[in-house]
Steps between C-alpha positions, in 0.01 A plus 500: 500500500536693830558875461806621691448777755726790415427707811751485778414433864755762592392867490681744276747735666252785455244309713740472794430734794739791496425698813767626733493563873449872440177428310322393821339746737541293815757267646407151618445457872811405691382182673756276665502119491373463857193709419431296186532176701259633763246609237525159328427328834191719545376410151560129566292521818225687314508240222311226684122503435412391855718769656358753254146414616606582855646830387183591310301447820753699703492781246140568606572492875700326769387150593584240762633159398181314590291743292728448199484122540120507535438722195746309281384161630853385577665358812664739746850347458492564123394863550760548773778362279406734215486796736838404644653518150332834429614638835860384445504707178346798686192487279263474797523616857328366809371612836373296792175573678434247775495155340467637148776601262386751242678538166504793261696606195835651593452831320353686204765364263381144558137607475567660160694195379212268588231730361688577180591135442141384541361786290750426224403133506135596462561709187393359167792388289 
């Protein structure tokens, strides 16, 4: 005969959190919907492994499109398309020098996102 479980899946009232707003030392950041949408778009662009490989290379130094394509062993149009997406989200910037277009990370925020994301992925579980 099967023994009946007498414990409830629902916590007792005494196990319920009972903090109030005054118990917290800081207030949550006031971030509007547009900012959250923008941040989500950045994370979506960072979420593609091929684009992330480009960003890892650009974290070390600026590179031209042909150099990125050569190192990654991929066709120029594929690299250009990925860079176009990253540029549209202001994750990378570019500058032209003669026939070459050089790309670099947009700023230190992006550099830290890439570095921290990769370092976190490398940690042992």
